[in-house]
N, C-alpha and C positions, 0 to 999 in steps of 0.2 A: 504494500499500499504506499502511496506517495503524499506526503505532505509539504507543503510550502508552511514554514515558523518564522514569524519575524518576533524580534525579540531586542532590547534595549540590553545593553552590556554596560557594566564599571571604562571606564578608557584605564585601564591600569594590566600591566604585562601577566599573562596566565589567565585573563578570563575565558578569552575563548579557546584556551586550553583545556582550562575544566568543565568546560562544554562538552566539548570533543570526547573527553574521558568519558563522562557519563553518558552520552549515544552510543560509544564503543563499547562499554560495563550491561548497557541494555538491549542491543543487538541492533542500534540501529545504523544505518549507515549513512552519513551527512554524503549527497552527489553533489552540491553545487554550492555557494557560500557566495553572497553581496554583502561589501562593506559600505554601510552609509555612515563616517564618521559625524561627529559632533563637537561641542568644545568641552566638555565634560563625560560623556558616555557615548557609546557607539551602537546603531541599530544595525544587528546585522539580520539579514533574510536566509534562511539555509531550505533549500530541497532536500529533504530525506525520505529514506524507505526503512517503512516500521515493518513488525509482525503484523500479520493480518489481524489478530486479537485485539490491535492496537488502536484508541479513537482519540476522540480529539483528546478527551477528557485525561488520557494517561501522555499524552506529546507533549499537554503545556507543563503537565507535571514532571516529567522531566528536566522541561527546561527552566523550570522556578529552582529545581530542586540544585539544579549549576551557576542560582545567582541571575536569573533573566528576568526581566520585570515588562511589565506591558505587554503581554504575551499572543501573539494572535496565531490559531492556527486554521489553516483551509486544507480542504482534500485539492491535489492538483493531477494531472496527466503530465507524462513526457514531455508536454510543449511546455512546460517549466521550465526544461533543464536548457532550450535551445539560449547561444552566449546572446547575453542583453545589448550589445551594438548588433549584431546581426540583425536584432528584431527589429530596433529601429529604424534599420537603414532599409529592411524590407516595407516596412512600416512607411515609412519615405516616398519610399515609391509607388505604393498600392496609393496614397491619399493626393498624389500628384496627377495620375489618372483619372483616381475618383475622388474630388475635392468631399464630397457630400458623407464619404467615410471617415472623416476626421474624429469625429467624437469616438465612434467604436473604435478608432486604431488605438488612442490615446488611452480605451477606457482597458482596452486589454492588455496596454505596456505598463499602464501605470497600476493593474488591479484592482481596475474601481470594482465598486459593488451598486450600482443603479438600485439592486431589486431593496435595500433598505434604508428606501426615505426615513421611515419613519424613525429609526435609531439616531443616536448623536455621530455626525460625520464629519467627516475632513473634507474640505474645499478647496479645487486648485483652479485655477481660469487660466487659460492659454489660449493667445492667438493666431487662430490660422489661417493665413489669406483674410479676406475681412468676417470671418466670421470669430467668433469668442466661442472657444471650446470648455465646458467645466466637466470636473470629472471627482467625482464622492466618491470615499471609500471611509469606514469605520479606522483604521489606521490610520496615523498621522502621514503626512507628509514631509519624507526630510528635504534640507536642503540641497542634498544631491540630485534629487528625484523631480524636482522645481527646477533645477537647474538646467536637466536633460529636456525638460518639457520644452520651458520654455525654447534649446537652443534646437527643437525639435521644430515646432511651432516657424521661425526663423528660417529655418531651412525649408522647412516646406514652401513659407511663404514665397521664397526667390524665386524656387524651382516654380510655383506656380504663375509669378510674373513671368520667367523667362520664357514660360510656353505660350504669352501673348504676345513675344517681342518679336516683329520681326521688319527688316527695313523695307518701307514704302518699295511698292514697285512701280518703277515709271514705264514710260514709251521708249526707256535707251535698250539697244540691243548688246546685251552682255558681248563682252570681247574676251576671247580666248588668249591664253599667254602662258607660256612657261614659266612656273613660280621661282621665286628666288629665297634666298633665308630672308630677305629683309620683309615677308610678307608675312611673317610669324605672327604679329601684332596684330593686321587688317584679319588675319584666321582665327587670333582668337575672339577677336569681335565678334566675328561667324558666329561661332562654338555660343557667343553669350545672346544670339538670336535665334541659333536654334532649338527645339523645343528638345525635353528630355526622350521622347518617344523617336527624335532623326537620329539622337547623337546614338540610341543603344540601340538603331538598326544598324548602325553604322561601324560603332561598337565594341558592341557586345555587353555593355555597363550602362547602366540608369545614370550618367554624367550630368551634373553641372556647367555645361560649357565644355571650355578644348583648356585644360593646362598647358601654358608656354611651351614647358618642356614636352612634351606630348608633342605640338608642334614642331617645333623642332626635330624632334625625331623624323616623324611623317616627312620632313623634307629632306633628312636626310638620308631616310632609305634607300631611295631613288627617285627615278625625274617625276615630277609632278606638275600638273596642268591647273589652273586658278580660271575661272570667272567672274569678270570683274565691270561691276555697273557704276557707273560717277565715283572712281576712286576706293568704293566697297568691294569687297570677296564678297560673292555670293555660293559660290561652287568650288569644291575640290575634287582633282581624281589623282590619285596616288600610284604610279605604274612600279610592281616591284619585278626585276627583270634577272635577277639570279634564281636559278630553278626554274620551277614552273613559270611561267609570266602571268602575272596575276593583274588585275584593276582594281579599285575601290573608289568608291564615289561617295559622296557628300554632299548635298544642295540645302539651301536652309530654305525653312518651312515656306515664307514668301514667294519665293520663285522656281518650287518645284511645281508639276506639270505645266509650265511654259517653255520644255523643250531644252534644258539647259543640261540635265542629266546625258540627254540622247546626246546632246555636240560635244560635252565630254568624254562619253564613250567613244564613241567613232574618232574621234583625235587622240584619246588615248590608244585607240586601235593603229591607228597611224602608225602615232610612235613606236608603240612597239613592234611592229613590223621593221620601223628603220632599225629598230636594237637586233634584227635578226630572228626575231620569233615569228614560230609558223601559227601554233594557236593562243588564247588567250583567252585565261578564266575569270570569270567574274562570281560574286556570291552574294548571296543576301534574299530578301521575300519571294512575294511574284511580281513585282514590280521590274525582276531581273529580267526574265523574258519581253516584260512589254518594251524596256528600253532595247535591250537587242534585236528587237523585232523594228523598234522604228530606227533605228540606226542602221541597218540593212544588215545585221551581221547575225551566218545563222549558226547551229551547234550544239551540242549535243548534254541534253540535260537528264539530269541526275539529283535526289532526292541524300542527304547527311546529314542524320540526326535533325531534321527539322527545315536545314536547311537546302534553298536550292543554289546549287551551282551548276551552271552554265561553260563547257566549254566550246570557245568558237572558234574557227578556222578561219584563219588572215590571208588564205592562199588568192582572194579577190581585192585585198582592201592597199589601197596604195600606200608608197612609205611617204612619209612627210618630207616634203620636198626643200628641205632646209639644213644649213649645218647646228645639228640639235644643241651642242656644248656651246657652242659659240653665238646663239642667240637669246641663252637664256637671259628673260628678264628685259629685253632690248626693246622688242614689237610684238604684235600680235603674228599667230601663227599665220602661214601662209596657207590661204583656202582651200579645199579639198578640193582636186581636180576634176573638171565635167565629166 
């Protein structure tokens, strides 16, 4: 039987060791421990495995005999053993995709108990986006938990804001050119305008923007193309030419569905052909097939753990007709031959 136990101990050497010793003597196994430090005392939260015949009273008495005060005991499942940082990050990702779930997520993270409104409850309010979320429970909230909840609210609010910020789509035609190291900051700004969903599709992680270190690594790994409008970059294609040639695309939300990805893919294919490649690999979701068809590229399609992998032939693709190395960042790429 698994139990979640919360108790306050004196902040002195050996107090936790005494509790651990009493648990061991009673055949109770401590599976996880969180420590919430205070000034003169420490609040500890433990997940324990106790013999089946034990109940709430037996667990509480065990903790109290070890010096525990303000003991609360509740049955729990193995879900309580998930690392706290992991739980917060996954919850943040979920709330960004569904802001209406903020209250449910925080109630779960903080072990809230909305079913005990008749009891004397501790209350915590957190601003998430434009909504104030209230979590209630019988056990007092520690300063650490309040700080975590506030940080969670700030992070999710910033992520939600980032979802709605896109570069204004103008009538200007994006210019494709080879990227340079000097494009790093413009690419960071583009990442800030991309939604977490778009970044997740490109990098396989719920990022909030693209760190400058990651941008520099992308630019250093191989030739890259950017689509530029009015001095701002709105699309990026990175080409890996070591091993099996592969292209990866990122187009900010406001410019998706406007042909930017199609142009980046088509020009990347020409660049790969100029480097001697005979085939090019493209990975992603269902949009991979659409992009390749719009670019006039045909290939072999397969599924790899739910990911679409398309290998296109470059046999009929015209190579890029310019000195690629010497032209980096100097002028737009030559148009493809008719």
